[in-house]
C-alpha positions in Angstrom: 27.7 -8.4 4.7 25.8 -11.3 6.1 28.8 -12.9 7.8 29.1 -10.3 10.5 25.4 -10.5 11.2 25.4 -14.2 11.8 28.6 -14.4 13.9 28.1 -13.6 17.5 31.4 -11.9 18.2 34.9 -12.4 16.9 35.1 -14.8 14.0 36.6 -17.5 16.2 33.4 -17.8 18.1 31.4 -18.7 15.1 31.0 -22.4 15.8 30.1 -21.8 19.4 28.0 -18.7 19.2 26.5 -17.1 16.2 23.7 -14.8 17.3 20.7 -17.0 16.5 17.2 -18.0 17.8 14.7 -20.7 18.7 11.0 -20.6 19.5 10.1 -20.0 23.1 9.4 -21.9 25.2 12.5 -23.7 24.0 12.7 -25.6 27.2 9.9 -28.0 26.3 10.9 -28.0 22.6 14.5 -28.6 23.1 14.4 -31.9 21.3 13.3 -30.3 18.0 15.9 -27.6 18.2 18.5 -26.9 15.4 21.9 -25.3 15.6 23.9 -23.5 12.9 26.1 -25.8 10.9 28.1 -23.7 8.6 29.3 -20.1 8.3 26.2 -18.4 7.0 26.3 -16.9 3.5 24.0 -15.2 1.1 23.6 -16.7 -2.3 22.3 -14.4 -5.0 21.2 -17.0 -7.5 17.8 -15.5 -8.1 15.3 -18.2 -9.3 15.0 -18.1 -13.0 11.8 -16.1 -13.2 9.0 -18.4 -12.2 6.3 -16.3 -13.8 7.8 -16.7 -17.2 6.1 -20.1 -17.6 2.7 -18.7 -17.7 1.4 -16.6 -20.5 -1.5 -14.3 -20.0 -3.5 -12.6 -22.7 -4.1 -9.5 -20.7 -3.0 -7.7 -17.7 -5.7 -6.0 -15.5 -4.6 -3.7 -12.7 -7.0 -2.7 -10.0 -6.3 0.5 -8.1 -8.3 -0.1 -4.9 -8.2 3.4 -3.4 -9.4 4.8 -0.1 -11.8 7.2 -1.7 -12.1 6.0 -5.3 -11.2 2.9 -7.3 -10.8 1.8 -10.8 -9.1 -0.7 -13.2 -7.2 -0.5 -16.4 -5.9 -3.2 -18.7 -3.6 -3.9 -21.6 -3.4 -6.8 -24.0 0.0 -8.5 -23.9 0.1 -8.4 -27.7 -0.1 -4.6 -27.8 1.5 -3.5 -24.5 1.7 0.1 -25.7 -2.1 0.6 -25.4 -3.5 1.0 -21.9 -7.2 1.1 -21.7 -8.9 2.7 -18.7 -12.2 1.1 -17.6 -15.4 2.1 -19.3 -17.5 4.9 -17.9 -19.6 4.1 -14.9 -23.2 4.9 -14.5 -23.9 7.7 -12.0 -21.2 10.2 -11.2 -20.9 13.5 -9.5 -21.0 17.0 -11.0 -17.5 18.5 -11.0 -15.7 15.2 -10.4 -14.2 13.3 -13.4 -15.4 9.8 -13.8 -12.5 7.6 -14.7 -12.7 6.0 -11.2 -15.7 5.1 -9.0 -16.1 5.8 -5.3 -14.9 3.0 -3.1 -18.3 2.4 -1.5 -20.1 -0.9 -1.1 -23.7 -1.7 -0.2 -24.9 -5.0 1.4 -28.5 -6.0 1.8 -30.0 -6.4 5.3 -29.2 -10.1 4.8 -25.5 -9.1 4.3 -25.4 -10.2 0.7 -23.5 -8.0 -1.8 -25.8 -5.6 -3.5 -23.8 -2.9 -5.4 -20.6 -0.9 -5.5 -19.5 2.6 -6.4 -22.0 5.2 -7.6 -24.7 2.6 -7.9 -24.3 1.7 -4.2 -24.3 5.3 -3.2 -27.4 6.3 -5.3 -29.4 3.2 -4.2 -28.6 3.8 -0.6 -29.5 7.5 -0.9 -32.9 6.6 -2.4 -33.9 4.2 0.4 -36.5 5.3 2.9 -34.5 6.5 6.0 -36.1 3.7 8.2 -35.2 1.1 5.7 -31.7 2.5 5.1 -30.9 1.6 8.7 -31.1 -2.1 7.9 -28.8 -1.9 4.9 -25.0 -2.0 5.4 -23.2 0.8 3.6 -19.4 1.1 3.8 -17.0 3.7 2.5 -13.4 4.7 2.9 -12.8 1.3 4.6 -9.4 0.7 3.1 -7.8 2.9 5.9 -8.7 0.3 8.4 -5.9 -2.0 7.0 -3.4 0.8 7.7 -4.7 1.8 11.1 -5.3 -1.7 12.6 -2.2 -2.8 14.6 -3.1 -6.4 15.0 -4.8 -7.2 11.7 -6.1 -10.7 11.3 -8.5 -12.6 9.0 -11.2 -11.7 11.6 -10.8 -7.9 11.7 -14.2 -6.1 11.6 -15.3 -3.0 9.8 -18.2 -0.8 10.9 -20.9 0.0 8.4 -22.7 3.4 8.4 -25.5 2.0 10.5 -23.1 0.9 13.2 -23.2 -2.8 12.4 -20.0 -4.9 12.1 -18.9 -6.9 9.1 -15.7 -8.9 8.4 -13.2 -6.8 6.6 -12.0 -9.8 4.6 -15.5 -10.3 3.2 -15.9 -6.7 2.2 -12.5 -6.6 0.4 -13.3 -9.9 -1.3 -16.7 -8.6 -2.5 -15.1 -5.4 -3.9 -12.4 -7.3 -5.7 -14.9 -9.8 -7.0 -17.0 -6.9 -8.4 -14.0 -5.5 -10.2 -13.1 -9.0 -11.5 -16.6 -9.4 -13.0 -16.7 -5.9 -14.4 -13.3 -6.3 -16.1 -14.0 -9.8 -17.5 -17.3 -8.5 -18.9 -15.7 -5.5 -20.5 -12.9 -7.7 -22.0 -15.4 -10.2 -23.3 -17.4 -7.5 -24.9 -14.3 -6.1 -26.5 -13.0 -9.4 -27.7 -16.4 -10.6 -28.8 -15.8 -13.9 -27.1 -15.9 -15.1 -23.5 -12.8 -14.1 -21.5 -11.7 -16.6 -18.9 -10.1 -15.6 -15.6 -7.2 -17.8 -16.4 -6.3 -15.5 -19.3 -5.7 -12.6 -16.9 -2.8 -11.5 -14.9 -4.1 -9.4 -12.0 -2.2 -6.6 -10.4 -3.6 -4.9 -7.2 -1.9 -1.8 -5.9 -1.3 -1.2 -2.2 0.5 1.7 -0.3 4.2 1.0 0.2 4.0 2.0 3.8 1.5 -0.7 4.6 2.9 -3.2 7.0 3.3 -6.8 5.8 0.0 -8.1 7.3 -2.0 -5.6 5.4 -0.3 -6.6 2.1 -0.9 -10.3 2.8 -4.6 -9.4 3.7 -5.1 -8.0 0.3 -3.7 -11.2 -1.3 -6.0 -13.3 0.8 -9.0 -11.2 -0.1 -8.1 -11.6 -3.8 -7.9 -15.4 -3.4 -11.3 -15.4 -1.8 -12.6 -13.3 -4.7 -11.3 -15.9 -7.1 -8.7 -13.7 -8.9 -6.0 -16.2 -8.2 -5.3 -19.1 -5.9 -2.6 -20.0 -3.4 -1.5 -22.8 -5.9 -1.4 -20.3 -8.7 -0.1 -17.3 -6.8 1.9 -15.7 -9.6 -1.3 -14.9 -11.4 -1.7 -12.1 -8.9 1.0 -9.4 -8.3 0.7 -7.1 -5.4 2.3 -3.9 -6.6 3.3 -0.9 -4.4 1.5 2.3 -5.4 4.5 4.6 -5.6 6.5 2.0 -7.5 3.7 1.8 -10.1 3.6 5.6 -10.3 7.4 5.6 -10.8 7.2 3.1 -13.7 4.6 5.3 -15.4 6.5 8.5 -14.8 9.5 7.0 -16.6 7.5 6.9 -19.8 6.3 10.5 -19.7 6.9 12.8 -22.6 7.1 16.5 -21.9 3.7 17.2 -23.3 2.2 14.8 -20.8 3.1 16.7 -17.7 3.2 20.0 -16.0 6.6 21.1 -14.8 5.9 23.5 -11.9 9.5 24.6 -11.7 10.2 25.7 -15.3 11.8 29.0 -14.8 11.9 30.1 -18.4 8.9 31.8 -20.0 6.5 29.1 -21.1 4.1 30.0 -24.0 4.9 33.6 -23.5 4.2 33.7 -19.8 7.0 34.9 -17.5 7.8 32.5 -14.7 5.8 34.3 -12.0 2.7 33.4 -14.1 3.9 30.0 -14.8 2.6 28.2 -11.8 -0.9 29.6 -12.5 -0.5 29.0 -16.2 0.8 25.5 -15.5 -2.3 24.7 -13.4 -4.6 26.2 -16.0 -2.9 24.3 -18.8 -3.0 21.1 -16.7 -6.7 21.6 -16.0 -7.5 22.3 -19.7 -5.6 19.1 -20.6 -7.4 17.0 -18.1 -10.7 18.3 -19.5 -9.7 17.3 -23.0 -8.3 13.9 -22.0 -11.3 12.9 -20.0 -13.0 11.8 -23.2 -10.3 9.3 -24.2 -10.1 6.0 -22.5 -7.1 4.5 -24.2 -3.6 5.8 -23.5 -0.7 5.2 -25.7 2.5 4.6 -23.8 5.2 5.3 -26.3 7.8 2.6 -26.1 10.6 5.0 -25.4 12.0 6.3 -22.2 10.3 9.7 -21.8 12.1 12.9 -22.5 12.4 13.9 -18.9 13.9 10.5 -18.3 16.5 11.1 -20.9 17.9 13.8 -18.7 18.5 11.4 -15.9 21.8 9.6 -15.8 23.0 6.4 -14.1 22.7 6.8 -10.4 20.3 9.8 -10.5 17.7 9.9 -7.8 14.1 11.0 -7.7 11.3 11.0 -5.2 7.7 9.8 -6.0 5.2 11.5 -3.7 2.0 9.5 -3.9 -0.8 11.4 -2.2 -4.2 9.7 -2.3 -7.3 9.7 -0.2 -6.0 7.9 2.8 -2.3 7.9 2.8 0.8 9.6 1.5 3.6 7.4 0.4 7.1 8.7 -0.3 9.6 6.5 -2.2 13.0 7.3 -3.4 14.3 5.5 -6.5 17.6 5.5 -8.3 18.1 4.7 -12.0 20.2 1.8 -13.1 21.2 2.0 -16.7 21.1 0.6 -19.4 17.6 -0.7 -19.1 16.6 2.0 -16.6 15.8 -0.5 -13.9 14.7 1.0 -10.6 16.4 0.6 -7.3 14.6 1.6 -4.1 17.1 3.7 -2.2 15.3 4.4 1.0 12.6 2.4 2.5 9.1 3.8 1.9 7.9 6.3 4.4 4.7 8.3 4.8 1.6 8.3 6.8 -2.1 8.8 7.0 -2.0 12.3 5.4 -4.4 11.8 2.5 -7.2 14.0 1.4 -9.4 12.4 4.0 -7.7 14.7 6.4 -9.4 17.6 4.7 -12.8 15.9 5.1 -12.0 15.3 8.8 -11.3 19.0 9.3 -14.6 19.9 7.6 -16.3 17.5 10.0 -14.6 19.2 12.9 -15.8 22.6 11.6 -19.4 21.3 11.4 -19.1 20.0 15.0 -17.9 23.4 16.1 -20.8 25.2 14.5 -23.7 22.7 15.1 -22.3 20.7 18.1 -20.6 17.3 18.2 -23.6 15.7 19.7 -25.8 16.7 16.8 -23.3 15.6 14.1 -22.9 12.2 15.8 -26.7 11.7 15.9 -27.2 13.0 12.4 -24.7 10.5 11.0 -26.5 7.6 12.7 -30.1 8.8 12.1 -29.7 10.1 8.5 -26.7 8.2 7.1 -27.6 8.8 3.5 -28.0 12.6 4.0 -24.6 12.6 5.7 -23.1 10.9 2.6 -24.8 13.6 0.4 -23.3 16.4 2.5 -19.8 14.9 2.1 -20.3 14.5 -1.7 -21.3 18.2 -1.9 -18.1 19.0 0.1 -16.0 16.8 -2.2 -16.8 18.7 -5.3 -16.2 22.1 -3.6 -13.0 20.8 -2.2 -11.8 20.3 -5.7 -12.6 23.9 -6.5 -10.2 25.2 -3.8 -7.2 27.0 -5.2 -4.5 29.3 -3.9 -5.6 32.3 -5.9 -9.4 31.9 -5.4 -11.2 35.0 -4.2 -14.9 34.2 -4.4 -16.6 32.1 -1.7 -17.4 28.4 -2.0 -21.0 27.3 -1.5 -21.9 24.0 0.0 -25.5 22.8 -0.2 -26.8 21.5 3.1 -29.3 18.6 2.5 -32.8 19.5 3.4 -32.9 16.7 6.1 -29.9 18.3 7.8 -31.7 21.6 8.1 -34.9 19.9 9.2 -33.3 17.5 11.6 -31.2 20.3 13.2 -34.4 22.3 13.9 -36.0 19.2 15.6 -32.8 18.4 17.5 -32.0 21.9 18.8 -35.2 23.8 18.5 -33.7 26.6 16.5 -32.6 27.1 12.9 -29.3 26.3 11.2 -29.0 30.0 10.4 -29.2 30.8 14.1 -26.5 28.3 14.9 -24.2 29.9 12.3 -24.7 33.4 13.8 -24.2 32.1 17.3 -21.1 30.0 16.6 -18.9 33.0 15.9 -17.1 31.1 13.1 -16.9 34.2 11.1 -15.6 32.8 7.8 -18.6 30.5 7.3 -21.9 32.3 6.5 -25.4 31.2 5.7 -26.8 32.0 2.3 -30.5 32.3 1.7 -30.4 29.5 -0.9 -29.8 27.0 1.9 -26.0 26.9 1.5 -23.0 27.2 3.7 -20.9 29.9 2.2 -17.2 29.5 3.0 -14.6 32.1 2.3 -11.5 30.8 0.3 -9.4 31.3 3.5 -11.8 29.0 5.4 -11.5 26.3 2.8 -7.7 26.7 2.7 -7.6 26.3 6.5 -9.2 22.9 6.1 -6.3 21.8 3.9 -3.6 23.2 6.0 -3.1 20.5 8.7 -2.9 17.7 6.0 -0.6 19.7 3.7 1.6 20.7 6.6 2.1 17.1 7.5 3.0 16.2 4.0 5.5 19.0 3.7 7.0 18.2 7.1 7.4 14.6 6.1 9.1 15.5 2.9 11.4 17.9 4.8 12.5 15.0 7.0 13.1 12.8 4.0 15.2 15.5 2.2 17.4 15.6 5.4 18.5 12.0 4.8 21.9 11.7 3.2 20.6 9.2 0.6 18.0 11.8 -0.6 20.1 14.9 -0.6 20.8 15.0 -4.3 17.3 14.3 -5.7 16.8 15.6 -9.3 13.0 15.3 -9.6 10.0 15.1 -7.4 7.0 13.5 -9.1 3.7 14.4 -7.4 1.1 11.7 -8.2 -2.2 10.3 -6.8 -5.7 11.8 -6.5 -4.8 14.4 -3.9 -2.0 15.7 -6.2 -4.8 17.3 -8.3 -5.2 19.8 -5.5 -3.6 23.1 -6.5 -3.0 24.0 -2.8 -0.8 20.9 -2.4 1.0 21.5 -5.7 1.8 25.1 -4.7 3.0 24.1 -1.2 5.3 21.4 -2.6 6.6 23.7 -5.2 7.2 26.5 -2.7 9.0 24.2 -0.2 11.1 22.2 -2.6 11.2 24.0 -6.0 14.7 25.2 -5.3 16.0 21.7 -4.5 14.6 19.7 -7.4 12.1 19.9 -10.3 8.5 19.3 -9.3 6.7 17.3 -12.0 3.0 16.5 -12.1 1.8 13.9 -14.7 -1.3 15.1 -16.5 -3.9 12.6 -15.6 -2.4 12.4 -12.2 -5.2 10.4 -10.6 -4.7 7.6 -13.1 -0.9 7.5 -12.9 -0.8 4.6 -10.5 -3.3 2.6 -12.4 -1.4 2.9 -15.6 1.9 2.2 -14.0 0.5 -0.9 -12.4 -0.5 -2.2 -15.8 3.1 -1.6 -17.1 4.4 -3.4 -14.0 2.1 -6.4 -14.7 3.4 -6.5 -18.3 7.0 -6.5 -17.1 7.4 -7.3 -13.4 11.2 -7.4 -13.7 11.5 -3.7 -14.0 11.9 -3.2 -10.3 15.1 -4.8 -9.4 16.1 -3.9 -5.8 13.9 -3.2 -2.8 14.6 -2.5 0.8 13.5 -5.2 3.2 11.0 -3.6 5.6 11.8 -6.1 8.3 14.6 -8.1 9.8 14.0 -11.9 9.3 15.6 -14.8 11.0 15.0 -18.2 12.6 15.2 -19.5 16.1 18.2 -21.7 16.9 20.2 -23.2 19.8 23.8 -22.2 20.2 26.6 -23.7 22.3 26.4 -21.8 25.6 29.3 -19.5 26.4 29.8 -18.5 30.0 29.8 -14.8 30.5 28.5 -14.1 27.0 25.0 -15.6 27.1 22.4 -14.7 29.8 22.1 -17.5 32.4 18.3 -17.8 32.0 18.9 -19.0 28.4 21.0 -22.0 29.5 19.5 -25.4 28.6 21.4 -28.6 29.4 20.5 -31.5 27.0 22.3 -34.9 27.1 25.3 -33.2 28.8 25.6 -30.4 26.2 25.1 -26.8 27.3 22.9 -24.8 24.9 21.9 -21.2 24.8 18.2 -21.2 23.7 16.0 -18.6 21.9 18.9 -17.2 19.7 17.8 -15.2 16.7 19.8 -16.3 13.6 19.5 -13.4 11.1 18.7 -14.0 7.4 18.3 -10.4 6.4 18.2 -7.0 8.1 15.6 -4.3 8.0 16.4 -1.8 5.4 19.0 -4.1 3.7 18.8 -4.1 -0.2 17.2 -7.2 -1.5 17.2 -8.1 -5.2 13.9 -9.5 -6.3 14.0 -13.3 -6.3 17.1 -13.3 -4.1 17.8 -16.5 -2.2 19.4 -16.4 1.3 20.6 -19.8 2.5 21.6 -21.1 5.9 22.6 -24.6 7.0 21.6 -26.1 10.3 21.9 -29.4 12.0 19.5 -31.0 14.6 20.7 -30.3 18.1 20.1 -34.0 18.9 21.5 -36.3 16.2 18.6 -38.8 16.5 15.9 -36.2 16.0 13.5 -37.0 13.2 11.1 -34.1 13.4 12.7 -30.8 12.8 10.8 -27.6 13.5 12.2 -24.3 12.2 10.4 -21.2 13.4 10.8 -18.0 11.4 10.6 -14.6 13.1 10.6 -11.0 12.1 11.3 -7.7 13.8 11.2 -4.0 12.7 14.5 -3.5 14.5 17.8 -4.2 13.1 19.6 -5.3 16.1 18.0 -8.5 17.4 19.8 -11.1 19.6 17.0 -13.3 21.0 13.6 -14.3 19.8 12.3 -13.1 23.1 13.4 -9.5 22.5 10.6 -6.9 22.4 9.0 -6.5 19.0 10.0 -10.0 17.6 7.1 -11.7 16.0 6.7 -15.3 14.8 5.7 -15.4 11.2 6.2 -18.9 9.9 7.0 -22.5 10.8 8.8 -25.1 8.7 8.1 -28.6 10.0 10.3 -31.2 8.4 9.4 -34.8 9.3 12.1 -37.2 8.5 10.5 -40.4 9.9 10.5 -43.1 7.3 13.0 -41.3 5.2 15.7 -43.8 4.2 18.3 -43.7 6.9 21.1 -45.3 5.0 24.2 -43.1 4.4 22.8 -40.3 6.6 25.9 -38.5 8.0 26.3 -38.1 11.8 25.7 -34.4 11.5 22.7 -34.1 9.3 22.5 -30.9 7.2 19.3 -29.1 7.0 19.5 -26.3 4.5 17.0 -23.4 4.9 16.4 -20.9 2.1 14.4 -17.7 2.1 13.4 -16.2 -1.2 12.4 -12.5 -1.2 9.7 -11.9 -3.9 7.3 -9.1 -4.7 5.5 -8.6 -1.5 5.7 -12.3 -0.5 8.5 -14.2 1.1 8.8 -18.0 0.7 10.9 -20.2 3.0 12.0 -23.8 2.3 13.9 -26.4 4.4 15.7 -29.3 2.7 17.3 -32.3 4.3 20.4 -32.6 2.2 20.9 -36.4 2.8 17.4 -37.4 1.6 16.5 -34.3 -0.3 13.1 -34.3 1.5 11.8 -30.7 1.6 9.0 -28.5 3.0 7.9 -25.1 1.9 6.0 -22.3 3.6 4.9 -18.7 2.8 5.6 -16.2 5.5 2.4 -15.5 7.2 1.7 -12.4 9.2 -2.0 -12.8 9.8 -2.4 -16.2 11.5 0.3 -16.1 14.2 
């Protein structure tokens, strides 16, 4: 498998020209260059699990969502009990309170003030002129998905237009969760809980690029959840993987099967979808009271229908993104294997909010809405909260209109801004499905509300259609619909209508908490995910013997009479290749110049599979190993010194090591996507 990647052409040319690479400008750096020594090979001796040495009393998982966040925990002594965080002060009518809004408020001096409902309520109560000085941020997690060149210095914009460092905001938020969780654990245990007793798990979307995943880890270090020296105290888990782990434990009474064709509870199947929703709603209402969930230590019933090799899709639809992951079961332990690399996109429920905003712009004018957001930020937040609770009341079979209360300052400010009333604007706008009601509300017909959902739901369905076209996905048995947006009956119905004939569509009951609970289970047993797909191609830069007619002339470098081809990309692993967790890939190199004492190995990545040179478009540097052999005992060093380079593929982190075989001097580095 790896052999063909590393050899440049026919096997005979291996010594002279494996495809490989070296950091540009290699001309000046020629004297630190390395060249492949041995046929490359992959070694699958996964490290005996490092994390086993440490024992934690409790696992706390944080689901840092785009629209809402929360944490859950489980004591390692009783792993079958998962506790969801205690109730938060505040809360909205019509929205269940197991999670809190992902909103953060900083004082005018940029110090952390509050998070969640508390931040929102405090901001809301500020005098409008004072509010302009405070920094209020919401839905900021999307920035990590949309920023192409994320660095430690990336900015976020607060509601008042001021800029703040994203890293600080993420660190503040995580620190807040850390303090809340430790406080709750200490109250429960009746004694002080130390951070060192906790293994932390933070969930991120699987479709995030590597820099965003690394960014989350850096923010957690800054918040004091773990440290680079003690990195295994923190696991970065992928949201759909966490959901997948939880779905395996489901018993039939813990989910709604949208595709059961037989009569359920005396309903015929045409009523079932409606009945299923009603039943699910009723169940959610009952379950809201309880904060502890028992995970029966069995493989759930639905799971017992899956056989070795069966495939299922997890569709994780949240506030910002939708993640699709395809897993396959490996028996006996039911380990999961990722079959197809995660796909998805920014099609979360925020898309619905965006459509609502477009509708408001159409009625009241974009210029007014922009001004209103800046001049009355707290009232704008109120309006979106009012919309949120109505959004949750949208359903395919709804016939009565939905009323959205306009804040008084909206009505007032509009009159000042335009010189006529809101009512006049609605009449004039010829948007016929939104009316004005005398109680000061926007009255939307169900069709109008459904139209706001349509673009986002269409994107999700289209994305799933593409996925189902892939040969690896053709024989999927189940589709698990999870995440906060999965609570939307409109989405449930669309997915069922489009794919109900291909597979069974299953919705866990407390669907908004699925990821949180799965993340706790993952923290208790990180080994459950066995095989992932590498999102990128990784390799190092090397020099190869120059071959006339095969290598481009501009890559020729003559050094001490030897003709080298520079900038060659020597591949460690290809994008989309299966990687077992903890897998080690080894390569051996030798200094291009035997007397060389400082050896620099540059590591590169690319989203493409087929990479020949490190100067190819899309190749990025993501690490440097600097091995200094000056002063190392030079007795019995062979003429061709062997430098072994290893890459270990871990959870969301990759570690690289270079070892000088003769002196066993070594250097280690974590792959870094933020600082190059």
